[in-house]
MOPAC internal coordinates of N, CA, C and O (Angstrom, degrees):
PM7 1SCF
backbone

  N    0.0000 0     0.00 0     0.00 0    0    0    0
  C    1.3881 1     0.00 0     0.00 0    1    0    0
  C    1.4824 1   115.17 1     0.00 0    2    1    0
  O    1.2310 1   124.40 1   -43.09 1    3    2    1
  N    1.3455 1   109.17 1   136.91 1    3    2    1
  C    1.5642 1   111.20 1  -178.06 1    5    3    2
  C    1.5448 1   107.04 1   -92.38 1    6    5    3
  O    1.2310 1   121.88 1   -10.12 1    7    6    5
  N    1.3572 1   114.00 1   169.88 1    7    6    5
  C    1.3765 1   119.26 1   173.12 1    9    7    6
  C    1.4387 1   116.48 1   -66.82 1   10    9    7
  O    1.2310 1   117.37 1   147.38 1   11   10    9
  N    1.4367 1   122.61 1   -32.62 1   11   10    9
  C    1.3101 1   129.41 1   171.28 1   13   11   10
  C    1.5594 1   112.02 1   -59.96 1   14   13   11
  O    1.2310 1   120.84 1   136.01 1   15   14   13
  N    1.3416 1   116.01 1   -43.99 1   15   14   13
  C    1.4870 1   124.10 1  -178.73 1   17   15   14
  C    1.4033 1   107.28 1   -61.81 1   18   17   15
  O    1.2310 1   119.28 1   126.54 1   19   18   17
  N    1.3797 1   118.97 1   -53.46 1   19   18   17
  C    1.4419 1   123.19 1   177.07 1   21   19   18
  C    1.5268 1   114.21 1   -52.02 1   22   21   19
  O    1.2310 1   121.50 1   128.03 1   23   22   21
  N    1.3764 1   114.74 1   -51.97 1   23   22   21
  C    1.4341 1   127.17 1   179.67 1   25   23   22
  C    1.6408 1   106.12 1   -50.02 1   26   25   23
  O    1.2310 1   121.31 1   124.44 1   27   26   25
  N    1.2248 1   115.10 1   -55.56 1   27   26   25
  C    1.4432 1   120.40 1  -171.28 1   29   27   26
  C    1.4970 1   109.68 1   -72.38 1   30   29   27
  O    1.2310 1   118.70 1   146.70 1   31   30   29
  N    1.3573 1   120.07 1   -33.30 1   31   30   29
  C    1.5164 1   116.96 1   174.66 1   33   31   30
  C    1.5385 1   107.50 1   -70.34 1   34   33   31
  O    1.2310 1   117.96 1   142.27 1   35   34   33
  N    1.4276 1   121.48 1   -37.73 1   35   34   33
  C    1.3462 1   114.72 1  -178.97 1   37   35   34
  C    1.6008 1   108.23 1   -72.51 1   38   37   35
  O    1.2310 1   116.82 1   151.35 1   39   38   37
  N    1.2852 1   123.65 1   -28.65 1   39   38   37
  C    1.3994 1   120.55 1  -179.54 1   41   39   38
  C    1.5514 1   113.45 1   -62.21 1   42   41   39
  O    1.2310 1   123.81 1   130.47 1   43   42   41
  N    1.3755 1   110.30 1   -49.53 1   43   42   41
  C    1.5115 1   117.44 1   176.11 1   45   43   42
  C    1.4818 1   112.66 1   -62.47 1   46   45   43
  O    1.2310 1   116.68 1   144.67 1   47   46   45
  N    1.3851 1   123.93 1   -35.33 1   47   46   45
  C    1.4728 1   126.55 1  -173.76 1   49   47   46
  C    1.6276 1   101.98 1   -68.31 1   50   49   47
  O    1.2310 1   122.78 1   135.87 1   51   50   49
  N    1.5285 1   112.28 1   -44.13 1   51   50   49
  C    1.4407 1   114.48 1  -175.73 1   53   51   50
  C    1.5018 1   111.45 1   -68.90 1   54   53   51
  O    1.2310 1   119.56 1   132.94 1   55   54   53
  N    1.2571 1   118.45 1   -47.06 1   55   54   53
  C    1.5060 1   119.82 1  -174.51 1   57   55   54
  C    1.4211 1   112.38 1   -72.47 1   58   57   55
  O    1.2310 1   117.68 1   158.10 1   59   58   57
  N    1.3148 1   122.02 1   -21.90 1   59   58   57
  C    1.4092 1   124.25 1   175.82 1   61   59   58
  C    1.5705 1   115.41 1   -95.60 1   62   61   59
  O    1.2310 1   124.11 1  -170.91 1   63   62   61
  N    1.3769 1   109.72 1     9.09 1   63   62   61
  C    1.5083 1   122.98 1   170.93 1   65   63   62
  C    1.5162 1   112.81 1    62.35 1   66   65   63
  O    1.2310 1   121.92 1  -130.58 1   67   66   65
  N    1.2673 1   113.93 1    49.42 1   67   66   65
  C    1.4780 1   121.53 1   178.61 1   69   67   66
  C    1.4541 1   117.59 1   -77.45 1   70   69   67
  O    1.2310 1   121.92 1   165.07 1   71   70   69
  N    1.4937 1   113.93 1   -14.93 1   71   70   69
  C    1.3944 1   126.34 1  -179.00 1   73   71   70
  C    1.4783 1   113.98 1    81.02 1   74   73   71
  O    1.2310 1   121.98 1   -10.60 1   75   74   73
  N    1.3231 1   113.82 1   169.40 1   75   74   73
  C    1.4984 1   116.87 1  -178.73 1   77   75   74
  C    1.5477 1   117.13 1   -58.19 1   78   77   75
  O    1.2310 1   119.91 1   144.80 1   79   78   77
  N    1.2660 1   117.77 1   -35.20 1   79   78   77
  C    1.5220 1   119.71 1  -177.58 1   81   79   78
  C    1.5401 1   109.13 1   -57.66 1   82   81   79
  O    1.2310 1   120.37 1   145.13 1   83   82   81
  N    1.3058 1   116.90 1   -34.87 1   83   82   81
  C    1.4203 1   117.17 1  -175.99 1   85   83   82
  C    1.6564 1   108.33 1   -89.45 1   86   85   83
  O    1.2310 1   124.95 1   141.73 1   87   86   85
  N    1.3707 1   108.09 1   -38.27 1   87   86   85
  C    1.5969 1   107.42 1  -177.82 1   89   87   86
  C    1.4442 1   110.08 1   -73.43 1   90   89   87
  O    1.2310 1   115.87 1   154.49 1   91   90   89
  N    1.3024 1   125.45 1   -25.51 1   91   90   89
  C    1.5105 1   123.99 1  -175.28 1   93   91   90
  C    1.5400 1   111.59 1   -65.30 1   94   93   91
  O    1.2310 1   120.92 1   159.37 1   95   94   93
  N    1.4509 1   115.84 1   -20.63 1   95   94   93
  C    1.4281 1   117.02 1   173.87 1   97   95   94
  C    1.5465 1   115.59 1   -60.42 1   98   97   95
  O    1.2310 1   121.86 1   158.60 1   99   98   97
  N    1.3350 1   114.04 1   -21.40 1   99   98   97
  C    1.5853 1   116.52 1  -174.56 1  101   99   98
  C    1.4228 1   115.30 1  -116.74 1  102  101   99
  O    1.2310 1   119.79 1  -165.54 1  103  102  101
  N    1.4029 1   118.00 1    14.46 1  103  102  101
  C    1.5032 1   117.68 1  -175.15 1  105  103  102
  C    1.5395 1   105.27 1  -149.21 1  106  105  103
  O    1.2310 1   120.90 1   -32.07 1  107  106  105
  N    1.4008 1   115.89 1   147.93 1  107  106  105
  C    1.3430 1   123.64 1  -179.36 1  109  107  106
  C    1.5513 1   105.11 1   -65.29 1  110  109  107
  O    1.2310 1   119.51 1   -42.08 1  111  110  109
  N    1.2580 1   118.53 1   137.92 1  111  110  109
  C    1.5681 1   117.84 1  -175.60 1  113  111  110
  C    1.5017 1   108.22 1   -72.21 1  114  113  111
  O    1.2310 1   116.67 1   166.91 1  115  114  113
  N    1.2254 1   123.94 1   -13.09 1  115  114  113
  C    1.4804 1   128.07 1   172.50 1  117  115  114
  C    1.5298 1   116.46 1   -91.13 1  118  117  115
  O    1.2310 1   120.89 1   175.05 1  119  118  117
  N    1.2904 1   115.89 1    -4.95 1  119  118  117
  C    1.4414 1   120.82 1  -173.32 1  121  119  118
  C    1.6407 1   111.83 1   -56.36 1  122  121  119
  O    1.2310 1   124.57 1   -53.01 1  123  122  121
  N    1.2926 1   108.84 1   126.99 1  123  122  121
  C    1.4625 1   110.51 1   179.00 1  125  123  122
  C    1.5549 1   120.02 1   -84.98 1  126  125  123
  O    1.2310 1   118.13 1   -12.66 1  127  126  125
  N    1.1718 1   121.17 1   167.34 1  127  126  125
  C    1.4941 1   126.40 1  -175.59 1  129  127  126
  C    1.4861 1   110.63 1  -133.84 1  130  129  127
  O    1.2310 1   118.99 1   -39.58 1  131  130  129
  N    1.2238 1   119.53 1   140.42 1  131  130  129
  C    1.3459 1   126.63 1  -177.36 1  133  131  130
  C    1.6666 1   111.03 1  -150.34 1  134  133  131
  O    1.2310 1   122.98 1   -46.00 1  135  134  133
  N    1.3227 1   111.90 1   134.00 1  135  134  133
  C    1.4600 1   115.26 1   177.65 1  137  135  134
  C    1.5951 1   110.22 1  -157.32 1  138  137  135
  O    1.2310 1   123.34 1   -16.55 1  139  138  137
  N    1.3021 1   111.20 1   163.45 1  139  138  137
  C    1.5097 1   115.30 1   174.61 1  141  139  138
  C    1.5786 1   113.49 1  -105.13 1  142  141  139
  O    1.2310 1   122.95 1  -173.79 1  143  142  141
  N    1.2709 1   111.96 1     6.21 1  143  142  141
  C    1.5028 1   120.15 1   177.04 1  145  143  142
  C    1.4332 1   109.27 1   -71.11 1  146  145  143
  O    1.2310 1   118.75 1   -66.43 1  147  146  145
  N    1.2886 1   119.98 1   113.57 1  147  146  145
  C    1.4728 1   128.14 1  -170.66 1  149  147  146
  C    1.4854 1   113.21 1   -49.24 1  150  149  147
  O    1.2310 1   117.45 1   132.99 1  151  150  149
  N    1.3819 1   122.47 1   -47.01 1  151  150  149
  C    1.5528 1   114.98 1  -178.48 1  153  151  150
  C    1.6257 1   113.00 1   -62.67 1  154  153  151
  O    1.2310 1   121.69 1   165.31 1  155  154  153
  N    1.3867 1   114.36 1   -14.69 1  155  154  153
  C    1.4723 1   114.49 1  -159.58 1  157  155  154
  C    1.5898 1   108.75 1  -116.43 1  158  157  155
  O    1.2310 1   121.49 1   179.64 1  159  158  157
  N    1.3896 1   114.75 1    -0.36 1  159  158  157
  C    1.6319 1   116.74 1  -169.39 1  161  159  158
  C    1.5873 1   111.93 1   -67.43 1  162  161  159
  O    1.2310 1   122.29 1   165.80 1  163  162  161
  N    1.4158 1   113.22 1   -14.20 1  163  162  161
  C    1.4699 1   108.94 1   176.50 1  165  163  162
  C    1.4873 1   116.35 1   -89.99 1  166  165  163
  O    1.2310 1   121.25 1   175.43 1  167  166  165
  N    1.4090 1   115.21 1    -4.57 1  167  166  165
  C    1.4204 1   121.95 1   178.19 1  169  167  166
  C    1.4658 1   109.11 1   -77.88 1  170  169  167
  O    1.2310 1   118.86 1   -50.30 1  171  170  169
  N    1.4040 1   119.77 1   129.70 1  171  170  169
  C    1.4408 1   125.54 1  -172.83 1  173  171  170
  C    1.6325 1   108.31 1  -115.92 1  174  173  171
  O    1.2310 1   118.74 1   162.59 1  175  174  173
  N    1.1802 1   120.01 1   -17.41 1  175  174  173
  C    1.5623 1   118.63 1  -177.42 1  177  175  174
  C    1.5237 1   112.73 1  -125.36 1  178  177  175
  O    1.2310 1   118.81 1   -22.90 1  179  178  177
  N    1.2473 1   119.87 1   157.10 1  179  178  177
  C    1.5131 1   122.90 1   177.31 1  181  179  178
  C    1.4591 1   111.48 1   -66.35 1  182  181  179
  O    1.2310 1   122.25 1   147.10 1  183  182  181
  N    1.3108 1   113.30 1   -32.90 1  183  182  181
  C    1.3993 1   116.93 1   176.69 1  185  183  182
  C    1.5385 1   111.58 1   -66.29 1  186  185  183
  O    1.2310 1   116.24 1   137.53 1  187  186  185
  N    1.2382 1   124.75 1   -42.47 1  187  186  185
  C    1.5298 1   130.02 1   168.83 1  189  187  186
  C    1.3253 1   107.64 1   -51.74 1  190  189  187
  O    1.2310 1   116.17 1   130.83 1  191  190  189
  N    1.4217 1   124.89 1   -49.17 1  191  190  189
  C    1.4584 1   126.17 1  -174.72 1  193  191  190
  C    1.4759 1   108.03 1   -59.94 1  194  193  191
  O    1.2310 1   122.35 1   127.54 1  195  194  193
  N    1.3594 1   113.10 1   -52.46 1  195  194  193
  C    1.4491 1   115.08 1  -172.67 1  197  195  194
  C    1.5556 1   111.11 1   -62.21 1  198  197  195
  O    1.2310 1   120.18 1   143.65 1  199  198  197
  N    1.3113 1   117.26 1   -36.35 1  199  198  197
  C    1.5628 1   118.80 1   175.23 1  201  199  198
  C    1.4503 1   109.31 1   -64.15 1  202  201  199
  O    1.2310 1   119.12 1   138.74 1  203  202  201
  N    1.3204 1   119.29 1   -41.26 1  203  202  201
  C    1.6472 1   126.52 1   179.53 1  205  203  202
  C    1.4552 1   103.60 1   -55.23 1  206  205  203
  O    1.2310 1   123.02 1   124.80 1  207  206  205
  N    1.4363 1   111.82 1   -55.20 1  207  206  205
  C    1.5296 1   117.54 1  -172.25 1  209  207  206
  C    1.5533 1   110.13 1   -60.61 1  210  209  207
  O    1.2310 1   120.93 1   136.57 1  211  210  209
  N    1.3647 1   115.82 1   -43.43 1  211  210  209
  C    1.3798 1   122.58 1  -179.18 1  213  211  210
  C    1.6154 1   110.31 1   -57.41 1  214  213  211
  O    1.2310 1   124.26 1   128.56 1  215  214  213
  N    1.3169 1   109.42 1   -51.44 1  215  214  213
  C    1.5242 1   116.84 1   176.82 1  217  215  214
  C    1.4721 1   116.05 1   -55.82 1  218  217  215
  O    1.2310 1   121.60 1   130.14 1  219  218  217
  N    1.2846 1   114.55 1   -49.86 1  219  218  217
  C    1.4733 1   124.60 1   177.85 1  221  219  218
  C    1.4283 1   115.73 1   -52.32 1  222  221  219
  O    1.2310 1   124.23 1   131.55 1  223  222  221
  N    1.4632 1   109.48 1   -48.45 1  223  222  221
  C    1.4221 1   116.06 1  -173.96 1  225  223  222
  C    1.5790 1   111.94 1   -73.15 1  226  225  223
  O    1.2310 1   123.53 1   146.76 1  227  226  225
  N    1.3348 1   110.83 1   -33.24 1  227  226  225
  C    1.5028 1   115.82 1  -175.57 1  229  227  226
  C    1.5026 1   112.24 1   -79.21 1  230  229  227
  O    1.2310 1   120.91 1   151.73 1  231  230  229
  N    1.3446 1   115.87 1   -28.27 1  231  230  229
  C    1.5636 1   118.51 1  -177.63 1  233  231  230
  C    1.5530 1   112.55 1  -102.51 1  234  233  231
  O    1.2310 1   123.67 1   135.71 1  235  234  233
  N    1.3065 1   110.56 1   -44.29 1  235  234  233
  C    1.6189 1   111.53 1  -171.86 1  237  235  234
  C    1.5524 1   108.91 1   -91.60 1  238  237  235
  O    1.2310 1   119.35 1   136.40 1  239  238  237
  N    1.3245 1   118.85 1   -43.60 1  239  238  237
  C    1.5027 1   123.82 1  -165.43 1  241  239  238
  C    1.5338 1   108.45 1  -128.90 1  242  241  239
  O    1.2310 1   118.21 1  -119.56 1  243  242  241
  N    1.2420 1   121.02 1    60.44 1  243  242  241
  C    1.5432 1   109.26 1  -175.99 1  245  243  242
  C    1.4271 1   120.60 1   -76.32 1  246  245  243
  O    1.2310 1   122.24 1   176.56 1  247  246  245
  N    1.2766 1   113.32 1    -3.44 1  247  246  245
  C    1.5454 1   118.79 1   171.25 1  249  247  246
  C    1.4814 1   114.92 1  -105.52 1  250  249  247
  O    1.2310 1   120.06 1  -152.59 1  251  250  249
  N    1.4308 1   117.49 1    27.41 1  251  250  249
  C    1.4484 1   123.36 1   175.79 1  253  251  250
  C    1.4952 1   107.89 1   -72.50 1  254  253  251
  O    1.2310 1   124.18 1   -22.70 1  255  254  253
  N    1.3459 1   109.58 1   157.30 1  255  254  253
  C    1.5659 1   118.50 1   174.72 1  257  255  254
  C    1.4517 1   104.45 1  -154.45 1  258  257  255
  O    1.2310 1   123.68 1   -15.67 1  259  258  257
  N    1.4050 1   110.55 1   164.33 1  259  258  257
  C    1.4612 1   115.60 1  -176.06 1  261  259  258
  C    1.5773 1   104.27 1  -135.44 1  262  261  259
  O    1.2310 1   122.87 1   -21.46 1  263  262  261
  N    1.2991 1   112.11 1   158.54 1  263  262  261
  C    1.5075 1   124.66 1   175.77 1  265  263  262
  C    1.5355 1   104.85 1  -127.58 1  266  265  263
  O    1.2310 1   120.33 1   -60.60 1  267  266  265
  N    1.3328 1   116.97 1   119.40 1  267  266  265
  C    1.4530 1   124.24 1   170.94 1  269  267  266
  C    1.5821 1   106.27 1   -83.73 1  270  269  267
  O    1.2310 1   124.75 1   -60.69 1  271  270  269
  N    1.3249 1   108.49 1   119.31 1  271  270  269
  C    1.5745 1   117.33 1   177.31 1  273  271  270
  C    1.5496 1   109.80 1   -90.22 1  274  273  271
  O    1.2310 1   120.21 1   135.24 1  275  274  273
  N    1.2462 1   117.20 1   -44.76 1  275  274  273
  C    1.5443 1   119.90 1   179.94 1  277  275  274
  C    1.3168 1   109.48 1  -157.44 1  278  277  275
  O    1.2310 1   119.23 1   -12.01 1  279  278  277
  N    1.4803 1   119.07 1   167.99 1  279  278  277
  C    1.3386 1   128.35 1   175.03 1  281  279  278
  C    1.5658 1   110.75 1  -150.56 1  282  281  279
  O    1.2310 1   119.88 1   -24.68 1  283  282  281
  N    1.3298 1   117.83 1   155.32 1  283  282  281
  C    1.4102 1   114.73 1   174.02 1  285  283  282
  C    1.5374 1   102.71 1  -153.38 1  286  285  283
  O    1.2310 1   120.65 1   -25.81 1  287  286  285
  N    1.4093 1   116.36 1   154.19 1  287  286  285
  C    1.3319 1   134.71 1   175.58 1  289  287  286
  C    1.4299 1   125.44 1  -123.72 1  290  289  287
  O    1.2310 1   117.93 1   -57.85 1  291  290  289
  N    1.1866 1   121.56 1   122.15 1  291  290  289
  C    1.4989 1   128.01 1  -179.54 1  293  291  290
  C    1.5980 1   106.17 1  -100.22 1  294  293  291
  O    1.2310 1   120.51 1   -82.04 1  295  294  293
  N    1.3502 1   116.62 1    97.96 1  295  294  293
  C    1.4780 1   126.49 1   177.38 1  297  295  294
  C    1.5054 1   113.86 1   -50.63 1  298  297  295
  O    1.2310 1   122.58 1   138.21 1  299  298  297
  N    1.2173 1   112.67 1   -41.79 1  299  298  297
  C    1.5648 1   119.56 1  -168.44 1  301  299  298
  C    1.5836 1   103.79 1   -80.85 1  302  301  299
  O    1.2310 1   119.77 1   132.09 1  303  302  301
  N    1.3174 1   118.05 1   -47.91 1  303  302  301
  C    1.4912 1   116.40 1   179.01 1  305  303  302
  C    1.6728 1   111.16 1   -81.56 1  306  305  303
  O    1.2310 1   121.18 1   160.45 1  307  306  305
  N    1.2572 1   115.35 1   -19.55 1  307  306  305
  C    1.4440 1   117.51 1   178.29 1  309  307  306
  C    1.5599 1   108.97 1    73.43 1  310  309  307
  O    1.2310 1   123.68 1  -141.63 1  311  310  309
  N    1.3516 1   110.54 1    38.37 1  311  310  309
  C    1.5706 1   112.28 1  -174.71 1  313  311  310
  C    1.5487 1   101.97 1  -120.79 1  314  313  311
  O    1.2310 1   123.31 1   -38.70 1  315  314  313
  N    1.3769 1   111.26 1   141.30 1  315  314  313
  C    1.3843 1   120.73 1   175.63 1  317  315  314
  C    1.6576 1   109.22 1  -120.41 1  318  317  315
  O    1.2310 1   121.10 1   -33.08 1  319  318  317
  N    1.3666 1   115.50 1   146.92 1  319  318  317
  C    1.4636 1   124.37 1  -173.67 1  321  319  318
  C    1.5200 1   100.74 1  -130.75 1  322  321  319
  O    1.2310 1   120.77 1   -52.44 1  323  322  321
  N    1.3459 1   116.13 1   127.56 1  323  322  321
  C    1.4127 1   125.24 1   171.70 1  325  323  322
  C    1.5005 1   111.98 1  -119.05 1  326  325  323
  O    1.2310 1   117.12 1   -51.43 1  327  326  325
  N    1.2339 1   123.09 1   128.57 1  327  326  325
  C    1.5576 1   131.00 1   176.86 1  329  327  326
  C    1.4833 1   106.03 1  -104.71 1  330  329  327
  O    1.2310 1   115.68 1   -72.11 1  331  330  329
  N    1.2448 1   125.81 1   107.89 1  331  330  329
  C    1.3621 1   129.90 1   178.21 1  333  331  330
  C    1.4906 1   117.64 1  -136.49 1  334  333  331
  O    1.2310 1   116.60 1   -20.61 1  335  334  333
  N    1.2416 1   124.07 1   159.39 1  335  334  333
  C    1.4537 1   124.17 1   168.23 1  337  335  334
  C    1.6489 1   106.27 1  -117.67 1  338  337  335
  O    1.2310 1   126.74 1   -44.90 1  339  338  337
  N    1.3198 1   104.64 1   135.10 1  339  338  337
  C    1.4850 1   114.78 1  -177.51 1  341  339  338
  C    1.5642 1   103.46 1  -110.05 1  342  341  339
  O    1.2310 1   119.73 1   -60.13 1  343  342  341
  N    1.3495 1   118.12 1   119.87 1  343  342  341
  C    1.5314 1   120.99 1  -176.94 1  345  343  342
  C    1.5783 1   104.97 1  -113.30 1  346  345  343
  O    1.2310 1   121.38 1   -35.78 1  347  346  345
  N    1.2248 1   114.96 1   144.22 1  347  346  345
  C    1.4956 1   123.92 1   174.34 1  349  347  346
  C    1.4156 1   116.42 1  -152.68 1  350  349  347
  O    1.2310 1   119.39 1   -15.60 1  351  350  349
  N    1.2467 1   118.77 1   164.40 1  351  350  349
  C    1.4412 1   131.10 1   172.95 1  353  351  350
  C    1.4273 1   108.13 1  -122.60 1  354  353  351
  O    1.2310 1   118.97 1   -62.46 1  355  354  353
  N    1.4498 1   119.57 1   117.54 1  355  354  353
  C    1.4806 1   120.84 1   178.49 1  357  355  354
  C    1.4672 1   107.00 1   -62.41 1  358  357  355
  O    1.2310 1   120.92 1   -45.19 1  359  358  357
  N    1.4205 1   115.84 1   134.81 1  359  358  357
  C    1.4152 1   118.03 1   178.55 1  361  359  358
  C    1.5864 1   109.03 1  -115.59 1  362  361  359
  O    1.2310 1   117.48 1   178.56 1  363  362  361
  N    1.3273 1   122.41 1    -1.44 1  363  362  361
  C    1.3977 1   128.61 1  -176.58 1  365  363  362
  C    1.4609 1   112.67 1  -114.42 1  366  365  363
  O    1.2310 1   117.45 1   -64.23 1  367  366  365
  N    1.3165 1   122.46 1   115.77 1  367  366  365
  C    1.3595 1   122.75 1   172.49 1  369  367  366
  C    1.5442 1   114.43 1   -70.60 1  370  369  367
  O    1.2310 1   118.16 1   -44.39 1  371  370  369
  N    1.1372 1   121.11 1   135.61 1  371  370  369
  C    1.4547 1   127.95 1   173.93 1  373  371  370
  C    1.4925 1   112.44 1    79.57 1  374  373  371
  O    1.2310 1   121.71 1  -152.14 1  375  374  373
  N    1.2738 1   114.33 1    27.86 1  375  374  373
  C    1.4345 1   129.88 1   179.57 1  377  375  374
  C    1.6021 1   111.81 1   -68.06 1  378  377  375
  O    1.2310 1   122.23 1   162.38 1  379  378  377
  N    1.1849 1   113.33 1   -17.62 1  379  378  377
  C    1.4502 1   122.86 1  -174.31 1  381  379  378
  C    1.5876 1   111.63 1    87.34 1  382  381  379
  O    1.2310 1   119.95 1  -177.44 1  383  382  381
  N    1.2865 1   117.71 1     2.56 1  383  382  381
  C    1.4557 1   125.09 1  -176.54 1  385  383  382
  C    1.5774 1   102.81 1  -124.16 1  386  385  383
  O    1.2310 1   116.40 1   159.19 1  387  386  385
  N    1.1479 1   124.45 1   -20.81 1  387  386  385
  C    1.5178 1   125.47 1  -177.84 1  389  387  386
  C    1.4673 1   108.73 1   -74.12 1  390  389  387
  O    1.2310 1   119.82 1   -49.52 1  391  390  389
  N    1.3417 1   117.96 1   130.48 1  391  390  389
  C    1.4173 1   121.38 1   179.05 1  393  391  390
  C    1.4606 1   113.10 1  -109.47 1  394  393  391
  O    1.2310 1   119.04 1  -158.53 1  395  394  393
  N    1.3755 1   119.43 1    21.47 1  395  394  393
  C    1.4203 1   126.23 1   168.74 1  397  395  394
  C    1.5595 1   108.32 1    75.47 1  398  397  395
  O    1.2310 1   115.40 1  -157.23 1  399  398  397
  N    1.2376 1   126.33 1    22.77 1  399  398  397
  C    1.5205 1   123.91 1   175.55 1  401  399  398
  C    1.4300 1   110.89 1  -100.52 1  402  401  399
  O    1.2310 1   120.10 1   180.00 1  403  402  401

């Protein structure tokens, strides 16, 4: 299996809310996580992110879906980039993200 294969499998498992048991097959358990996205700045590991994503999708946006537009892999740097759109409809009033629309 290539790095790109593993990254792609991880991406789809995470975005389709398969949970850490499935995602952990494709990522080092010590993998770090960093973001500038305000709700996620305290998350420091990929496992924490996957658990956050799973909880978010199961409680706040169970009807969410994603569309992968493109992906790229740099073999030398072992880096993968995915460009996708995540769509959802909030289903929980008072979740802190609902704007009353």
